[in-house]
N, CA, C, O and the ligand as a Tripos MOL2 file, in Angstrom:
@<TRIPOS>MOLECULE
protein
  265   263    67     0     0
PROTEIN
NO_CHARGES

@<TRIPOS>ATOM
      1 N           0.8430   -1.1960    0.0000 N.3       1 MET1
      2 CA          0.0000    0.0000    0.0000 C.3       1 MET1
      3 C           0.8790    1.2460    0.0000 C.2       1 MET1
      4 O           1.6550    1.4830    0.9250 O.2       1 MET1
      5 N           0.7410    1.9960   -1.0130 N.am      2 ASN2
      6 CA          1.5690    3.1980   -1.1310 C.3       2 ASN2
      7 C           0.8460    4.4370   -0.6150 C.2       2 ASN2
      8 O          -0.3590    4.6180   -0.7860 O.2       2 ASN2
      9 N           1.6330    5.2590    0.0100 N.am      3 THR3
     10 CA          1.0690    6.5140    0.4740 C.3       3 THR3
     11 C           1.4910    7.6280   -0.4670 C.2       3 THR3
     12 O           2.6640    7.7760   -0.8090 O.2       3 THR3
     13 N           0.5520    8.3630   -0.8520 N.am      4 PHE4
     14 CA          0.8340    9.4670   -1.7560 C.3       4 PHE4
     15 C           1.2200   10.7030   -0.9670 C.2       4 PHE4
     16 O           0.4430   11.2130   -0.1600 O.2       4 PHE4
     17 N           2.4120   11.1660   -1.2100 N.am      5 LEU5
     18 CA          2.8190   12.3780   -0.5190 C.3       5 LEU5
     19 C           2.9650   13.5140   -1.5270 C.2       5 LEU5
     20 O           3.8300   13.5030   -2.4030 O.2       5 LEU5
     21 N           2.1150   14.4510   -1.3680 N.am      6 ILE6
     22 CA          2.2130   15.6010   -2.2570 C.3       6 ILE6
     23 C           2.8240   16.7650   -1.5020 C.2       6 ILE6
     24 O           2.2520   17.3090   -0.5570 O.2       6 ILE6
     25 N           3.9830   17.1110   -1.9520 N.am      7 LEU7
     26 CA          4.6990   18.1980   -1.3110 C.3       7 LEU7
     27 C           4.3960   19.5070   -2.0300 C.2       7 LEU7
     28 O           4.6660   19.6760   -3.2190 O.2       7 LEU7
     29 N           3.8460   20.3880   -1.2850 N.am      8 THR8
     30 CA          3.5660   21.6800   -1.9030 C.3       8 THR8
     31 C           4.5110   22.7370   -1.3510 C.2       8 THR8
     32 O           4.8490   22.7430   -0.1670 O.2       8 THR8
     33 N           4.9150   23.6030   -2.2190 N.am      9 MET9
     34 CA          5.7810   24.6950   -1.8310 C.3       9 MET9
     35 C           4.9690   25.9810   -1.8670 C.2       9 MET9
     36 O           3.9710   26.1130   -2.5760 O.2       9 MET9
     37 N           5.4450   26.9020   -1.0780 N.am     10 LYS10
     38 CA          4.7620   28.1850   -1.0630 C.3      10 LYS10
     39 C           5.7740   29.2910   -1.3080 C.2      10 LYS10
     40 O           6.8760   29.2820   -0.7590 O.2      10 LYS10
     41 N           5.3900   30.2200   -2.1240 N.am     11 SER11
     42 CA          6.2700   31.3440   -2.3990 C.3      11 SER11
     43 C           5.5310   32.6420   -2.1670 C.2      11 SER11
     44 O           4.3210   32.7440   -2.3710 O.2      11 SER11
     45 N           6.2820   33.6140   -1.7410 N.am     12 LYS12
     46 CA          5.6750   34.9320   -1.5940 C.3      12 LYS12
     47 C           6.1080   35.7800   -2.7710 C.2      12 LYS12
     48 O           7.2790   36.1290   -2.9200 O.2      12 LYS12
     49 N           5.1460   36.0970   -3.5900 N.am     13 LEU13
     50 CA          5.4600   36.8220   -4.8080 C.3      13 LEU13
     51 C           4.9570   38.2520   -4.7430 C.2      13 LEU13
     52 O           3.9990   38.5830   -4.0440 O.2      13 LEU13
     53 N           5.6420   39.0710   -5.4960 N.am     14 LYS14
     54 CA          5.2220   40.4620   -5.5770 C.3      14 LYS14
     55 C           5.1000   40.8590   -7.0400 C.2      14 LYS14
     56 O           6.0370   40.7140   -7.8250 O.2      14 LYS14
     57 N           3.9700   41.3420   -7.3700 N.am     15 CYS15
     58 CA          3.7330   41.7450   -8.7450 C.3      15 CYS15
     59 C           4.5350   42.9930   -9.0940 C.2      15 CYS15
     60 O           4.4210   44.0160   -8.4190 O.2      15 CYS15
     61 N           5.3450   42.9100  -10.1470 N.am     16 PRO16
     62 CA          6.1470   44.0750  -10.5450 C.3      16 PRO16
     63 C           5.3100   45.1820  -11.1710 C.2      16 PRO16
     64 O           5.7550   46.3230  -11.2930 O.2      16 PRO16
     65 N           4.1210   44.8370  -11.5550 N.am     17 LYS17
     66 CA          3.2670   45.8230  -12.2180 C.3      17 LYS17
     67 C           2.5150   46.6910  -11.2180 C.2      17 LYS17
     68 O           2.4880   47.9160  -11.3440 O.2      17 LYS17
     69 N           1.9090   46.0540  -10.2280 N.am     18 CYS18
     70 CA          1.0850   46.8270   -9.2970 C.3      18 CYS18
     71 C           1.5920   46.7640   -7.8620 C.2      18 CYS18
     72 O           1.0850   47.4680   -6.9880 O.2      18 CYS18
     73 N           2.6040   45.9130   -7.6170 N.am     19 GLY19
     74 CA          3.1880   45.8470   -6.2770 C.3      19 GLY19
     75 C           2.3960   44.9760   -5.3090 C.2      19 GLY19
     76 O           2.6980   44.9400   -4.1160 O.2      19 GLY19
     77 N           1.4230   44.3010   -5.7980 N.am     20 TYR20
     78 CA          0.5920   43.4430   -4.9610 C.3      20 TYR20
     79 C           1.3590   42.1970   -4.5220 C.2      20 TYR20
     80 O           1.9810   41.5240   -5.3440 O.2      20 TYR20
     81 N           1.3110   41.8950   -3.2370 N.am     21 GLU21
     82 CA          2.0090   40.7210   -2.7270 C.3      21 GLU21
     83 C           1.0220   39.6130   -2.4290 C.2      21 GLU21
     84 O          -0.0420   39.8380   -1.8520 O.2      21 GLU21
     85 N           1.3970   38.4170   -2.8320 N.am     22 PHE22
     86 CA          0.4990   37.2880   -2.6080 C.3      22 PHE22
     87 C           1.3000   36.0020   -2.4690 C.2      22 PHE22
     88 O           2.4550   35.9040   -2.8830 O.2      22 PHE22
     89 N           0.6400   35.0300   -1.8710 N.am     23 GLU23
     90 CA          1.2870   33.7280   -1.7140 C.3      23 GLU23
     91 C           0.8430   32.8020   -2.8270 C.2      23 GLU23
     92 O          -0.3170   32.7880   -3.2370 O.2      23 GLU23
     93 N           1.7940   32.0410   -3.2940 N.am     24 TYR24
     94 CA          1.4990   31.1440   -4.4010 C.3      24 TYR24
     95 C           1.9450   29.7340   -4.0630 C.2      24 TYR24
     96 O           3.0920   29.5130   -3.6760 O.2      24 TYR24
     97 N           1.0490   28.7960   -4.2090 N.am     25 LYS25
     98 CA          1.3760   27.3990   -3.9120 C.3      25 LYS25
     99 C           1.6780   26.6470   -5.1910 C.2      25 LYS25
    100 O           0.9910   26.8050   -6.2010 O.2      25 LYS25
    101 N           2.7050   25.8350   -5.1350 N.am     26 TRP26
    102 CA          3.0740   25.0630   -6.3170 C.3      26 TRP26
    103 C           3.6960   23.7500   -5.9020 C.2      26 TRP26
    104 O           4.1110   23.5720   -4.7570 O.2      26 TRP26
    105 N           3.7530   22.8530   -6.8290 N.am     27 ILE27
    106 CA          4.3010   21.5280   -6.5600 C.3      27 ILE27
    107 C           5.6360   21.3760   -7.2740 C.2      27 ILE27
    108 O           5.6990   21.4830   -8.4990 O.2      27 ILE27
    109 N           6.7050   21.1280   -6.5220 N.am     28 PRO28
    110 CA          8.0270   20.9650   -7.1470 C.3      28 PRO28
    111 C           8.0360   19.7740   -8.1010 C.2      28 PRO28
    112 O           7.3370   18.7850   -7.8810 O.2      28 PRO28
    113 N           8.8090   19.8740   -9.1300 N.am     29 GLY29
    114 CA          8.8890   18.7770  -10.0810 C.3      29 GLY29
    115 C           7.9090   18.9630  -11.2030 C.2      29 GLY29
    116 O           8.2870   19.1190  -12.3640 O.2      29 GLY29
    117 N           6.6680   18.9450  -10.8530 N.am     30 VAL30
    118 CA          5.6280   19.0530  -11.8700 C.3      30 VAL30
    119 C           5.7410   20.3570  -12.6460 C.2      30 VAL30
    120 O           5.7090   20.3810  -13.8760 O.2      30 VAL30
    121 N           5.8720   21.4280  -11.8940 N.am     31 SER31
    122 CA          5.9050   22.7210  -12.5610 C.3      31 SER31
    123 C           7.2030   22.9340  -13.3290 C.2      31 SER31
    124 O           7.2210   23.6110  -14.3570 O.2      31 SER31
    125 N           8.2740   22.3590  -12.8310 N.am     32 PHE32
    126 CA          9.5590   22.6100  -13.4660 C.3      32 PHE32
    127 C           9.7900   21.7850  -14.7220 C.2      32 PHE32
    128 O          10.5920   22.1550  -15.5790 O.2      32 PHE32
    129 N           9.1000   20.6920  -14.8230 N.am     33 THR33
    130 CA          9.3000   19.8860  -16.0210 C.3      33 THR33
    131 C           8.4510   20.3800  -17.1820 C.2      33 THR33
    132 O           8.7910   20.1780  -18.3480 O.2      33 THR33
    133 N           7.3730   21.0130  -16.8570 N.am     34 SER34
    134 CA          6.4710   21.4380  -17.9140 C.3      34 SER34
    135 C           6.7930   22.8410  -18.4260 C.2      34 SER34
    136 O           6.3730   23.2360  -19.5130 O.2      34 SER34
    137 N           7.5210   23.5540  -17.6470 N.am     35 ILE35
    138 CA          7.8400   24.9170  -18.0560 C.3      35 ILE35
    139 C           9.3310   25.0570  -18.2850 C.2      35 ILE35
    140 O          10.1440   24.6110  -17.4750 O.2      35 ILE35
    141 N           9.6710   25.6650  -19.3680 N.am     36 LYS36
    142 CA         11.0790   25.7680  -19.7270 C.3      36 LYS36
    143 C          11.7480   27.0300  -19.2170 C.2      36 LYS36
    144 O          12.8570   27.3670  -19.6320 O.2      36 LYS36
    145 N          11.0900   27.7040  -18.3440 N.am     37 LEU37
    146 CA         11.6550   28.9340  -17.8130 C.3      37 LEU37
    147 C          12.5160   28.6740  -16.5770 C.2      37 LEU37
    148 O          12.9980   29.6100  -15.9380 O.2      37 LEU37
    149 N          12.6990   27.4130  -16.2520 N.am     38 GLY38
    150 CA         13.5260   27.0760  -15.0990 C.3      38 GLY38
    151 C          12.8240   27.3940  -13.7990 C.2      38 GLY38
    152 O          11.7650   26.8420  -13.4980 O.2      38 GLY38
    153 N          13.4100   28.2740  -13.0410 N.am     39 LYS39
    154 CA         12.8500   28.5710  -11.7320 C.3      39 LYS39
    155 C          11.8480   29.7020  -11.7600 C.2      39 LYS39
    156 O          11.3620   30.1600  -10.7260 O.2      39 LYS39
    157 N          11.5600   30.1290  -12.9370 N.am     40 LYS40
    158 CA         10.6120   31.2230  -13.0370 C.3      40 LYS40
    159 C           9.3150   30.7540  -13.6770 C.2      40 LYS40
    160 O           9.2700   29.7620  -14.4040 O.2      40 LYS40
    161 N           8.3110   31.4720  -13.3930 N.am     41 ARG41
    162 CA          7.0200   31.0790  -13.9340 C.3      41 ARG41
    163 C           6.2620   32.3050  -14.4360 C.2      41 ARG41
    164 O           6.1570   33.3390  -13.7770 O.2      41 ARG41
    165 N           5.7560   32.1230  -15.6100 N.am     42 TYR42
    166 CA          5.0140   33.2080  -16.2330 C.3      42 TYR42
    167 C           3.5510   33.0430  -15.8970 C.2      42 TYR42
    168 O           2.8980   32.1090  -16.3620 O.2      42 TYR42
    169 N           3.0460   33.9340  -15.1030 N.am     43 MET43
    170 CA          1.6600   33.8040  -14.7080 C.3      43 MET43
    171 C           1.0140   35.1510  -14.4220 C.2      43 MET43
    172 O           1.6440   36.2070  -14.4960 O.2      43 MET43
    173 N          -0.2410   35.0700  -14.0980 N.am     44 ARG44
    174 CA         -1.0190   36.2830  -13.9850 C.3      44 ARG44
    175 C          -1.2030   36.7160  -12.5340 C.2      44 ARG44
    176 O          -1.4720   35.8990  -11.6530 O.2      44 ARG44
    177 N          -1.0580   37.9670  -12.3170 N.am     45 CYS45
    178 CA         -1.2670   38.5490  -10.9970 C.3      45 CYS45
    179 C          -2.7510   38.4980  -10.6540 C.2      45 CYS45
    180 O          -3.5910   38.8750  -11.4700 O.2      45 CYS45
    181 N          -3.0740   38.0350   -9.4540 N.am     46 PRO46
    182 CA         -4.4990   37.9450   -9.0690 C.3      46 PRO46
    183 C          -5.1350   39.3040   -8.8470 C.2      46 PRO46
    184 O          -6.3590   39.4270   -8.7940 O.2      46 PRO46
    185 N          -4.3180   40.2970   -8.7210 N.am     47 GLU47
    186 CA         -4.8470   41.6370   -8.4500 C.3      47 GLU47
    187 C          -5.1080   42.4420   -9.7310 C.2      47 GLU47
    188 O          -6.2330   42.8610  -10.0010 O.2      47 GLU47
    189 N          -4.0460   42.6440  -10.5040 N.am     48 CYS48
    190 CA         -4.2040   43.4970  -11.6910 C.3      48 CYS48
    191 C          -4.4190   42.6830  -12.9660 C.2      48 CYS48
    192 O          -4.6890   43.2400  -14.0300 O.2      48 CYS48
    193 N          -4.2970   41.3610  -12.8490 N.am     49 ARG49
    194 CA         -4.5690   40.4540  -13.9730 C.3      49 ARG49
    195 C          -3.5830   40.5950  -15.1240 C.2      49 ARG49
    196 O          -3.8890   40.2170  -16.2550 O.2      49 ARG49
    197 N          -2.4260   41.1270  -14.8490 N.am     50 LYS50
    198 CA         -1.4350   41.2420  -15.9030 C.3      50 LYS50
    199 C          -0.3990   40.1450  -15.7460 C.2      50 LYS50
    200 O          -0.0540   39.7520  -14.6320 O.2      50 LYS50
    201 N           0.0890   39.6610  -16.8640 N.am     51 PHE51
    202 CA          1.0780   38.5950  -16.8320 C.3      51 PHE51
    203 C           2.4640   39.1430  -16.5250 C.2      51 PHE51
    204 O           2.8850   40.1690  -17.0590 O.2      51 PHE51
    205 N           3.1560   38.4280  -15.6500 N.am     52 SER52
    206 CA          4.5210   38.8010  -15.3240 C.3      52 SER52
    207 C           5.3250   37.5480  -15.0810 C.2      52 SER52
    208 O           4.7790   36.4610  -14.8930 O.2      52 SER52
    209 N           6.6320   37.7190  -15.0880 N.am     53 LEU53
    210 CA          7.5150   36.6030  -14.8190 C.3      53 LEU53
    211 C           7.8860   36.6170  -13.3420 C.2      53 LEU53
    212 O           8.4810   37.5750  -12.8480 O.2      53 LEU53
    213 N           7.5310   35.5480  -12.6490 N.am     54 PHE54
    214 CA          7.8080   35.4760  -11.2230 C.3      54 PHE54
    215 C           8.8580   34.4160  -10.9450 C.2      54 PHE54
    216 O           8.8360   33.3310  -11.5260 O.2      54 PHE54
    217 N           9.7640   34.7420  -10.0610 N.am     55 ASN55
    218 CA         10.7370   33.7580   -9.6220 C.3      55 ASN55
    219 C          10.1840   33.0560   -8.3930 C.2      55 ASN55
    220 O          10.2730   33.5530   -7.2710 O.2      55 ASN55
    221 N           9.6120   31.8870   -8.6390 N.am     56 ILE56
    222 CA          8.9460   31.1920   -7.5310 C.3      56 ILE56
    223 C           9.9220   30.4130   -6.6780 C.2      56 ILE56
    224 O           9.5740   29.9640   -5.5850 O.2      56 ILE56
    225 N          11.1330   30.2490   -7.1620 N.am     57 TRP57
    226 CA         12.1040   29.4580   -6.4070 C.3      57 TRP57
    227 C          12.7930   30.2970   -5.3360 C.2      57 TRP57
    228 O          12.8800   29.8860   -4.1790 O.2      57 TRP57
    229 N          13.2680   31.4440   -5.7130 N.am     58 ASP58
    230 CA         13.9940   32.2910   -4.7680 C.3      58 ASP58
    231 C          13.1010   32.9470   -3.7270 C.2      58 ASP58
    232 O          13.5800   33.4540   -2.7130 O.2      58 ASP58
    233 N          11.8200   32.9330   -3.9820 N.am     59 THR59
    234 CA         10.9020   33.5850   -3.0530 C.3      59 THR59
    235 C          10.1800   32.5740   -2.1730 C.2      59 THR59
    236 O           9.1700   32.8880   -1.5430 O.2      59 THR59
    237 N          10.7110   31.3570   -2.1410 N.am     60 ARG60
    238 CA         10.0950   30.3110   -1.3390 C.3      60 ARG60
    239 C           9.9780   30.7220    0.1280 C.2      60 ARG60
    240 O          10.8590   31.3750    0.6860 O.2      60 ARG60
    241 N           8.8830   30.3240    0.7200 N.am     61 ILE61
    242 CA          8.7300   30.5140    2.1570 C.3      61 ILE61
    243 C           9.2190   29.2390    2.8240 C.2      61 ILE61
    244 O           8.6520   28.1630    2.6320 O.2      61 ILE61
    245 N          10.2650   29.3750    3.5990 N.am     62 LYS62
    246 CA         10.8670   28.1760    4.1740 C.3      62 LYS62
    247 C          10.1270   27.7290    5.4260 C.2      62 LYS62
    248 O           9.5850   28.5250    6.1920 O.2      62 LYS62
    249 N          10.1360   26.4450    5.5840 N.am     63 ASP63
    250 CA          9.5040   25.8590    6.7480 C.3      63 ASP63
    251 C          10.2670   26.2510    7.9940 C.2      63 ASP63
    252 O          11.4910   26.1420    8.0530 O.2      63 ASP63
    253 N           9.5310   26.7070    8.9850 N.am     64 LYS64
    254 CA         10.2040   27.2140   10.1730 C.3      64 LYS64
    255 C          10.8370   26.1490   11.0300 C.2      64 LYS64
    256 O          11.8290   26.4070   11.7110 O.2      64 LYS64
    257 N          10.2770   24.9530   11.0060 N.am     65 LYS65
    258 CA         10.9050   23.9130   11.8120 C.3      65 LYS65
    259 C          12.1060   23.3410   11.0800 C.2      65 LYS65
    260 O          12.0760   22.2080   10.6000 O.2      65 LYS65
    261 N          13.1240   24.1070   11.0040 N.am     66 LYS66
    262 CA         14.4230   23.7980   10.4280 C.3      66 LYS66
    263 C          14.5560   23.6210    8.9630 C.2      66 LYS66
    264 O          15.6540   23.3600    8.4700 O.2      66 LYS66
    265 ZN         -0.4110   43.0250  -10.2440 Zn       67 ZN67
@<TRIPOS>BOND
     1     1     2 1
     2     2     3 1
     3     3     4 2
     4     3     5 am
     5     5     6 1
     6     6     7 1
     7     7     8 2
     8     7     9 am
     9     9    10 1
    10    10    11 1
    11    11    12 2
    12    11    13 am
    13    13    14 1
    14    14    15 1
    15    15    16 2
    16    15    17 am
    17    17    18 1
    18    18    19 1
    19    19    20 2
    20    19    21 am
    21    21    22 1
    22    22    23 1
    23    23    24 2
    24    23    25 am
    25    25    26 1
    26    26    27 1
    27    27    28 2
    28    27    29 am
    29    29    30 1
    30    30    31 1
    31    31    32 2
    32    31    33 am
    33    33    34 1
    34    34    35 1
    35    35    36 2
    36    35    37 am
    37    37    38 1
    38    38    39 1
    39    39    40 2
    40    39    41 am
    41    41    42 1
    42    42    43 1
    43    43    44 2
    44    43    45 am
    45    45    46 1
    46    46    47 1
    47    47    48 2
    48    47    49 am
    49    49    50 1
    50    50    51 1
    51    51    52 2
    52    51    53 am
    53    53    54 1
    54    54    55 1
    55    55    56 2
    56    55    57 am
    57    57    58 1
    58    58    59 1
    59    59    60 2
    60    59    61 am
    61    61    62 1
    62    62    63 1
    63    63    64 2
    64    63    65 am
    65    65    66 1
    66    66    67 1
    67    67    68 2
    68    67    69 am
    69    69    70 1
    70    70    71 1
    71    71    72 2
    72    71    73 am
    73    73    74 1
    74    74    75 1
    75    75    76 2
    76    75    77 am
    77    77    78 1
    78    78    79 1
    79    79    80 2
    80    79    81 am
    81    81    82 1
    82    82    83 1
    83    83    84 2
    84    83    85 am
    85    85    86 1
    86    86    87 1
    87    87    88 2
    88    87    89 am
    89    89    90 1
    90    90    91 1
    91    91    92 2
    92    91    93 am
    93    93    94 1
    94    94    95 1
    95    95    96 2
    96    95    97 am
    97    97    98 1
    98    98    99 1
    99    99   100 2
   100    99   101 am
   101   101   102 1
   102   102   103 1
   103   103   104 2
   104   103   105 am
   105   105   106 1
   106   106   107 1
   107   107   108 2
   108   107   109 am
   109   109   110 1
   110   110   111 1
   111   111   112 2
   112   111   113 am
   113   113   114 1
   114   114   115 1
   115   115   116 2
   116   115   117 am
   117   117   118 1
   118   118   119 1
   119   119   120 2
   120   119   121 am
   121   121   122 1
   122   122   123 1
   123   123   124 2
   124   123   125 am
   125   125   126 1
   126   126   127 1
   127   127   128 2
   128   127   129 am
   129   129   130 1
   130   130   131 1
   131   131   132 2
   132   131   133 am
   133   133   134 1
   134   134   135 1
   135   135   136 2
   136   135   137 am
   137   137   138 1
   138   138   139 1
   139   139   140 2
   140   139   141 am
   141   141   142 1
   142   142   143 1
   143   143   144 2
   144   143   145 am
   145   145   146 1
   146   146   147 1
   147   147   148 2
   148   147   149 am
   149   149   150 1
   150   150   151 1
   151   151   152 2
   152   151   153 am
   153   153   154 1
   154   154   155 1
   155   155   156 2
   156   155   157 am
   157   157   158 1
   158   158   159 1
   159   159   160 2
   160   159   161 am
   161   161   162 1
   162   162   163 1
   163   163   164 2
   164   163   165 am
   165   165   166 1
   166   166   167 1
   167   167   168 2
   168   167   169 am
   169   169   170 1
   170   170   171 1
   171   171   172 2
   172   171   173 am
   173   173   174 1
   174   174   175 1
   175   175   176 2
   176   175   177 am
   177   177   178 1
   178   178   179 1
   179   179   180 2
   180   179   181 am
   181   181   182 1
   182   182   183 1
   183   183   184 2
   184   183   185 am
   185   185   186 1
   186   186   187 1
   187   187   188 2
   188   187   189 am
   189   189   190 1
   190   190   191 1
   191   191   192 2
   192   191   193 am
   193   193   194 1
   194   194   195 1
   195   195   196 2
   196   195   197 am
   197   197   198 1
   198   198   199 1
   199   199   200 2
   200   199   201 am
   201   201   202 1
   202   202   203 1
   203   203   204 2
   204   203   205 am
   205   205   206 1
   206   206   207 1
   207   207   208 2
   208   207   209 am
   209   209   210 1
   210   210   211 1
   211   211   212 2
   212   211   213 am
   213   213   214 1
   214   214   215 1
   215   215   216 2
   216   215   217 am
   217   217   218 1
   218   218   219 1
   219   219   220 2
   220   219   221 am
   221   221   222 1
   222   222   223 1
   223   223   224 2
   224   223   225 am
   225   225   226 1
   226   226   227 1
   227   227   228 2
   228   227   229 am
   229   229   230 1
   230   230   231 1
   231   231   232 2
   232   231   233 am
   233   233   234 1
   234   234   235 1
   235   235   236 2
   236   235   237 am
   237   237   238 1
   238   238   239 1
   239   239   240 2
   240   239   241 am
   241   241   242 1
   242   242   243 1
   243   243   244 2
   244   243   245 am
   245   245   246 1
   246   246   247 1
   247   247   248 2
   248   247   249 am
   249   249   250 1
   250   250   251 1
   251   251   252 2
   252   251   253 am
   253   253   254 1
   254   254   255 1
   255   255   256 2
   256   255   257 am
   257   257   258 1
   258   258   259 1
   259   259   260 2
   260   259   261 am
   261   261   262 1
   262   262   263 1
   263   263   264 2
@<TRIPOS>SUBSTRUCTURE
     1 MET1         2 RESIDUE 1 A MET
     2 ASN2         6 RESIDUE 1 A ASN
     3 THR3        10 RESIDUE 1 A THR
     4 PHE4        14 RESIDUE 1 A PHE
     5 LEU5        18 RESIDUE 1 A LEU
     6 ILE6        22 RESIDUE 1 A ILE
     7 LEU7        26 RESIDUE 1 A LEU
     8 THR8        30 RESIDUE 1 A THR
     9 MET9        34 RESIDUE 1 A MET
    10 LYS10       38 RESIDUE 1 A LYS
    11 SER11       42 RESIDUE 1 A SER
    12 LYS12       46 RESIDUE 1 A LYS
    13 LEU13       50 RESIDUE 1 A LEU
    14 LYS14       54 RESIDUE 1 A LYS
    15 CYS15       58 RESIDUE 1 A CYS
    16 PRO16       62 RESIDUE 1 A PRO
    17 LYS17       66 RESIDUE 1 A LYS
    18 CYS18       70 RESIDUE 1 A CYS
    19 GLY19       74 RESIDUE 1 A GLY
    20 TYR20       78 RESIDUE 1 A TYR
    21 GLU21       82 RESIDUE 1 A GLU
    22 PHE22       86 RESIDUE 1 A PHE
    23 GLU23       90 RESIDUE 1 A GLU
    24 TYR24       94 RESIDUE 1 A TYR
    25 LYS25       98 RESIDUE 1 A LYS
    26 TRP26      102 RESIDUE 1 A TRP
    27 ILE27      106 RESIDUE 1 A ILE
    28 PRO28      110 RESIDUE 1 A PRO
    29 GLY29      114 RESIDUE 1 A GLY
    30 VAL30      118 RESIDUE 1 A VAL
    31 SER31      122 RESIDUE 1 A SER
    32 PHE32      126 RESIDUE 1 A PHE
    33 THR33      130 RESIDUE 1 A THR
    34 SER34      134 RESIDUE 1 A SER
    35 ILE35      138 RESIDUE 1 A ILE
    36 LYS36      142 RESIDUE 1 A LYS
    37 LEU37      146 RESIDUE 1 A LEU
    38 GLY38      150 RESIDUE 1 A GLY
    39 LYS39      154 RESIDUE 1 A LYS
    40 LYS40      158 RESIDUE 1 A LYS
    41 ARG41      162 RESIDUE 1 A ARG
    42 TYR42      166 RESIDUE 1 A TYR
    43 MET43      170 RESIDUE 1 A MET
    44 ARG44      174 RESIDUE 1 A ARG
    45 CYS45      178 RESIDUE 1 A CYS
    46 PRO46      182 RESIDUE 1 A PRO
    47 GLU47      186 RESIDUE 1 A GLU
    48 CYS48      190 RESIDUE 1 A CYS
    49 ARG49      194 RESIDUE 1 A ARG
    50 LYS50      198 RESIDUE 1 A LYS
    51 PHE51      202 RESIDUE 1 A PHE
    52 SER52      206 RESIDUE 1 A SER
    53 LEU53      210 RESIDUE 1 A LEU
    54 PHE54      214 RESIDUE 1 A PHE
    55 ASN55      218 RESIDUE 1 A ASN
    56 ILE56      222 RESIDUE 1 A ILE
    57 TRP57      226 RESIDUE 1 A TRP
    58 ASP58      230 RESIDUE 1 A ASP
    59 THR59      234 RESIDUE 1 A THR
    60 ARG60      238 RESIDUE 1 A ARG
    61 ILE61      242 RESIDUE 1 A ILE
    62 LYS62      246 RESIDUE 1 A LYS
    63 ASP63      250 RESIDUE 1 A ASP
    64 LYS64      254 RESIDUE 1 A LYS
    65 LYS65      258 RESIDUE 1 A LYS
    66 LYS66      262 RESIDUE 1 A LYS
    67 ZN67       265 GROUP 0 **** ****
């Protein structure tokens, strides 16, 4: 019996267009294999709805328990 472990990462992103800050959840591996931008992701700001390139890797929120 296998247990499915889905590891989700969270990043704190800031929209370069409107300055809106938001948290973004993503799954390592899945997102990086499908997108050729490496550690960045091209997506839409939930506030101003404009597309921007976000670095979701460097803005990771690290787990506090070490
Ligand atoms: Zn925005």
